[in-house]
Backbone as CSV, one residue per row, in Angstrom:
resi,resn,N_x,N_y,N_z,CA_x,CA_y,CA_z,C_x,C_y,C_z
1,UNK,-14.497,-5.351,-12.281,-14.843,-6.101,-11.200,-15.009,-4.654,-9.692
2,UNK,-15.937,-5.465,-9.246,-16.687,-4.249,-8.709,-16.249,-4.710,-6.870
3,UNK,-15.640,-2.887,-6.946,-14.834,-2.647,-5.712,-15.073,-3.871,-4.418
4,UNK,-14.676,-3.759,-3.651,-15.077,-4.659,-1.610,-15.129,-3.483,-1.284
5,UNK,-16.251,-3.806,-0.403,-16.819,-2.972,0.349,-16.427,-2.881,2.248
6,UNK,-14.816,-2.289,2.714,-14.224,-2.533,4.305,-14.529,-1.308,4.650
7,UNK,-15.230,-1.594,5.947,-15.889,-0.766,7.117,-14.387,-0.886,8.660
8,UNK,-14.421,-0.379,8.963,-13.087,-0.221,10.036,-13.825,0.718,10.832
9,UNK,-13.938,-0.235,12.230,-14.052,0.817,13.290,-13.527,0.578,14.413
10,UNK,-13.627,2.011,15.512,-12.619,1.364,17.023,-13.604,2.430,17.482
11,UNK,-13.528,2.407,18.525,-14.038,3.302,20.070,-14.833,4.123,18.980
12,UNK,-13.899,5.591,19.028,-14.486,6.866,19.243,-14.037,7.786,17.482
13,UNK,-13.578,6.559,16.118,-13.712,7.062,15.334,-12.546,8.132,15.062
14,UNK,-11.551,8.182,16.325,-10.548,9.459,15.619,-9.192,8.970,15.606
15,UNK,-9.195,7.665,15.599,-7.771,7.438,15.312,-7.207,6.398,14.627
16,UNK,-7.168,5.218,15.159,-6.935,4.436,14.580,-8.044,4.195,13.040
17,UNK,-9.006,3.770,13.231,-10.327,3.389,11.690,-10.208,4.648,11.304
18,UNK,-10.583,6.368,11.204,-9.693,7.151,10.495,-8.598,7.147,9.554
19,UNK,-7.309,6.168,10.306,-6.166,6.174,9.385,-6.902,5.007,8.520
20,UNK,-6.997,4.100,9.179,-6.955,2.292,8.605,-7.515,2.908,7.010
21,UNK,-9.043,4.228,7.391,-10.082,3.885,6.439,-8.874,4.987,5.356
22,UNK,-7.972,5.858,5.514,-7.517,7.140,4.716,-6.408,6.105,4.079
23,UNK,-5.686,5.159,4.975,-3.891,3.835,4.310,-4.982,3.508,2.962
24,UNK,-6.464,2.574,3.235,-6.339,1.735,2.649,-7.941,1.948,1.136
25,UNK,-7.931,3.645,1.460,-8.940,4.009,0.897,-8.330,4.297,-0.332
26,UNK,-7.028,4.766,-0.239,-5.909,4.518,-2.273,-5.886,3.127,-2.409
27,UNK,-6.443,2.194,-1.828,-6.107,0.681,-2.358,-6.770,0.424,-3.917
28,UNK,-6.612,-0.233,-5.112,-7.724,-0.818,-6.286,-8.786,-1.509,-5.512
29,UNK,-9.414,-1.306,-6.471,-10.514,-2.342,-5.794,-11.199,-2.144,-4.598
30,UNK,-11.115,-0.911,-3.831,-11.097,-0.895,-2.750,-12.664,-0.326,-2.013
31,UNK,-13.415,-0.092,-1.449,-13.848,1.247,-0.962,-14.056,1.438,0.731
32,UNK,-13.581,2.626,1.585,-13.424,2.234,2.696,-14.424,3.483,3.408
33,UNK,-15.106,2.422,4.565,-16.047,3.894,5.214,-14.670,3.476,6.788
34,UNK,-14.885,4.175,7.587,-14.911,3.394,9.028,-16.320,4.357,9.915
35,UNK,-15.993,4.640,11.435,-16.506,4.445,12.383,-16.445,3.840,13.414
36,UNK,-17.314,4.761,14.464,-17.050,4.598,15.967,-18.054,4.114,16.902
37,UNK,-17.604,2.442,18.200,-18.365,1.783,18.249,-19.381,3.196,19.639
38,UNK,-18.673,4.121,20.335,-18.520,4.426,21.220,-20.468,5.956,21.407
39,UNK,-20.183,6.044,22.111,-21.615,7.055,22.338,-20.735,8.517,21.969
40,UNK,-19.789,8.651,21.853,-19.235,9.941,21.365,-18.426,10.057,20.419
41,UNK,-18.543,9.299,19.337,-18.166,8.620,18.676,-17.405,9.765,17.035
42,UNK,-17.067,10.234,16.789,-16.792,11.561,15.762,-17.895,11.068,14.555
43,UNK,-17.978,10.103,14.305,-18.643,9.162,13.497,-19.446,8.347,13.812
44,UNK,-20.724,8.074,14.344,-21.242,6.822,15.353,-22.273,5.735,14.469
45,UNK,-21.592,4.479,14.631,-21.744,3.369,14.030,-23.388,3.323,13.044
46,UNK,-23.665,3.516,11.857,-25.088,3.790,11.322,-25.238,2.315,10.823
47,UNK,-26.453,1.493,10.978,-27.320,0.694,10.099,-26.922,0.263,8.197
48,UNK,-26.934,2.063,8.274,-26.737,1.411,6.285,-25.155,1.365,6.252
49,UNK,-24.183,1.521,6.915,-22.626,1.328,7.194,-22.920,-0.338,7.187
50,UNK,-23.280,-1.070,8.368,-23.283,-1.964,8.204,-24.017,-2.848,7.260
51,UNK,-25.360,-2.004,6.550,-25.549,-3.003,5.540,-24.331,-2.735,3.882
52,UNK,-23.773,-1.433,4.229,-23.034,-1.228,3.341,-21.687,-2.436,2.870
53,UNK,-21.442,-2.919,4.320,-20.106,-3.135,4.084,-19.782,-4.849,4.284
54,UNK,-19.100,-4.635,3.207,-18.835,-6.519,2.891,-18.101,-7.432,4.229
55,UNK,-16.754,-6.287,4.388,-15.655,-6.904,4.910,-15.833,-5.856,6.622
56,UNK,-16.099,-6.234,7.179,-15.728,-5.505,9.145,-14.965,-5.893,9.546
57,UNK,-13.629,-4.215,9.793,-12.387,-4.716,10.721,-12.281,-4.071,11.749
58,UNK,-12.770,-4.644,13.365,-12.074,-3.800,14.275,-11.093,-3.915,14.658
59,UNK,-10.540,-3.078,16.105,-9.009,-2.652,15.917,-8.804,-4.129,17.321
60,UNK,-9.987,-4.343,17.875,-9.783,-4.991,19.284,-10.883,-6.234,19.464
61,UNK,-10.817,-6.609,20.257,-11.863,-8.107,20.289,-12.728,-7.224,20.791
62,UNK,-13.134,-6.281,22.240,-13.933,-5.538,22.890,-15.423,-5.149,21.643
63,UNK,-14.363,-4.841,20.882,-14.914,-3.786,19.564,-15.478,-5.169,18.770
64,UNK,-15.216,-6.433,18.574,-16.416,-7.628,18.210,-17.558,-7.290,18.923
65,UNK,-17.056,-7.775,19.827,-17.918,-7.907,20.827,-19.473,-7.272,21.706
66,UNK,-18.987,-6.035,21.325,-19.882,-4.879,20.807,-21.169,-4.955,19.745
67,UNK,-19.974,-5.128,18.557,-20.814,-4.758,17.848,-21.821,-6.476,17.866
68,UNK,-21.429,-7.319,18.094,-22.149,-8.662,18.228,-23.203,-8.559,18.818
69,UNK,-22.716,-8.090,20.181,-24.086,-7.973,20.889,-25.430,-6.882,20.316
70,UNK,-24.649,-5.687,19.756,-25.527,-4.697,19.455,-26.323,-5.317,17.823
71,UNK,-25.761,-5.222,16.717,-25.789,-5.651,15.794,-26.486,-6.923,15.301
72,UNK,-26.117,-8.157,16.515,-26.223,-9.506,15.831,-26.694,-9.886,14.410
73,UNK,-28.240,-9.204,14.398,-29.378,-9.337,13.195,-28.365,-8.971,12.004
74,UNK,-27.989,-7.648,12.120,-27.447,-7.096,11.039,-26.030,-7.912,10.462
75,UNK,-25.737,-8.387,11.422,-24.443,-9.012,10.976,-23.766,-10.515,10.611
76,UNK,-25.458,-10.742,10.097,-25.682,-12.151,9.373,-24.825,-12.579,7.856
77,UNK,-23.587,-13.586,8.253,-23.210,-13.455,6.971,-21.852,-12.214,5.786
78,UNK,-21.472,-11.204,7.158,-20.703,-10.141,6.777,-19.322,-11.423,8.030
79,UNK,-17.957,-10.765,7.330,-16.817,-11.442,7.737,-16.453,-10.209,9.059
80,UNK,-15.918,-10.278,10.068,-15.550,-9.506,11.346,-14.311,-9.985,11.050
81,UNK,-12.676,-9.322,11.392,-12.225,-9.611,11.261,-11.283,-8.347,12.536
82,UNK,-10.646,-9.372,13.270,-9.881,-8.065,14.407,-8.081,-8.071,14.302
83,UNK,-8.048,-7.110,14.358,-6.452,-6.259,14.081,-5.622,-6.720,15.667
84,UNK,-6.675,-6.888,16.764,-5.849,-6.734,18.199,-4.454,-5.652,18.083
85,UNK,-5.191,-4.441,17.770,-4.060,-2.872,17.453,-4.789,-1.993,18.625
86,UNK,-3.878,-2.384,19.924,-5.169,-1.408,20.976,-4.650,0.558,21.054
87,UNK,-4.995,1.411,21.605,-5.318,2.139,21.480,-4.100,3.311,21.886
88,UNK,-3.486,3.351,21.429,-1.627,3.302,21.790,-1.498,4.759,20.711
89,UNK,-1.670,5.201,19.743,-1.428,5.365,18.579,-2.341,6.696,18.549
90,UNK,-1.131,7.885,17.283,-2.013,8.890,17.226,-2.373,8.503,15.619
91,UNK,-3.577,9.338,15.235,-3.788,8.946,13.706,-2.419,9.166,13.247
92,UNK,-2.478,8.676,11.573,-1.570,8.804,10.617,-0.112,8.167,11.573
93,UNK,-0.479,7.863,12.586,1.026,7.898,13.494,2.158,6.638,12.436
94,UNK,2.831,7.358,12.553,3.810,5.595,11.498,3.678,4.199,11.830
95,UNK,3.822,4.011,13.310,3.943,3.068,13.913,2.701,1.956,13.373
96,UNK,1.264,3.048,13.903,0.126,2.397,13.597,-0.251,2.424,11.501
97,UNK,0.607,3.477,10.656,0.011,2.562,9.725,0.826,1.447,9.301
98,UNK,2.395,1.487,9.952,3.035,0.046,9.363,2.319,-1.469,10.020
99,UNK,1.560,-1.187,11.329,0.828,-2.054,11.865,-0.471,-2.585,10.599
100,UNK,-1.168,-1.574,10.750,-2.662,-1.661,9.929,-1.946,-2.352,8.795
101,UNK,-0.543,-1.995,7.756,-0.423,-2.901,6.627,0.001,-4.289,6.906
102,UNK,0.704,-3.936,7.850,1.064,-6.219,8.252,-0.231,-6.354,8.481
103,UNK,-1.317,-6.433,9.555,-2.210,-6.872,9.828,-3.597,-6.971,8.652
104,UNK,-3.596,-5.778,7.903,-4.996,-5.751,7.151,-4.676,-6.316,6.196
105,UNK,-3.449,-5.424,5.604,-3.326,-5.693,3.799,-2.875,-6.577,3.205
106,UNK,-2.565,-7.755,4.316,-2.912,-9.361,3.185,-4.528,-9.774,3.207
107,UNK,-5.348,-9.713,4.141,-6.947,-9.421,3.205,-6.936,-8.546,3.141
108,UNK,-6.431,-7.735,2.679,-7.542,-6.782,1.530,-6.603,-6.587,-0.010
109,UNK,-5.695,-7.316,-0.167,-5.050,-7.426,-1.254,-5.805,-8.287,-2.363
């Protein structure tokens, strides 16, 4: 079975989405990547990443709106899930990892 390709998005790709990429990157049958939607993101979202992804996971509803307004055509047929995780956590902070496992884990099993 081919691995599922999951793209995690947040604003600046510094805390939440890189944590999710790392946490779920070790799961079997998953390939993960992450990017940010802000112009000053560590890794700025590319068209290639969107084309690659089968599932797109955003951290906030505002991310979904920004993604859809900028990339509507590329998103056709893509599933986008919002985890509703605010920007209140550090990279790999245990509380963030727990939230990610609880909210995204069931989607990715």
